[in-house]
C-alpha positions, -999 to 999 in steps of 0.1 A, spaced: -197 -655 545 -172 -628 554 -191 -594 552 -156 -577 546 -136 -589 518 -98 -591 521 -92 -568 491 -109 -542 471 -114 -541 434 -89 -519 413 -113 -489 413 -96 -481 446 -66 -470 427 -88 -444 406 -81 -416 432 -43 -421 438 -35 -427 402 -59 -403 387 -38 -375 405 -8 -382 380 -26 -396 348 -48 -374 325 -70 -406 317 -89 -429 338 -64 -455 349 -89 -482 357 -94 -487 320 -60 -497 313 -51 -534 302 -25 -555 317 -12 -588 306 0 -607 337 35 -620 330 32 -649 354 -3 -664 344 -10 -645 312 -44 -633 324 -54 -600 305 -72 -577 330 -81 -540 333 -67 -521 364 -101 -521 378 -103 -559 380 -71 -563 401 -73 -572 437 -61 -541 458 -49 -546 493 -42 -518 518 -44 -489 526 -13 -488 549 16 -481 542 1 -481 506 -21 -499 481 -8 -531 466 -26 -545 433 -23 -581 427 -35 -602 394 -70 -618 400 -58 -649 385 -24 -658 403 -20 -629 430 11 -618 415 20 -582 422 8 -559 395 16 -525 410 21 -507 443 11 -469 450 20 -451 481 9 -415 486 27 -389 507 18 -352 513 37 -340 483 45 -372 464 28 -403 450 53 -435 445 44 -459 419 59 -494 415 50 -517 386 52 -553 391 72 -568 420 106 -557 408 129 -532 422 125 -495 416 96 -469 417 86 -438 401 81 -407 422 55 -382 410 53 -347 424 15 -338 434 2 -304 428 -4 -282 459 -38 -290 476 -65 -265 469 -71 -240 498 
């Protein structure tokens, strides 16, 4: 048995997404357009950390979202399609 799984659960997205959303993002529901499996963000299979986190459907492994953090920005891509949202992060506390 492998002691180190190949992926984390979706709770690994709580920190990065929590920086731009006022609510706990891991409780959000998603219906996979590929296999129709309903799952929360916490149930997604997350791969990473470099160059960012890729979350996949636990049913069919379709890309659900990607998150890449930079010093001043967070990039969020929903699904496997083109385009991403760029969020400006608040300055770090001294």
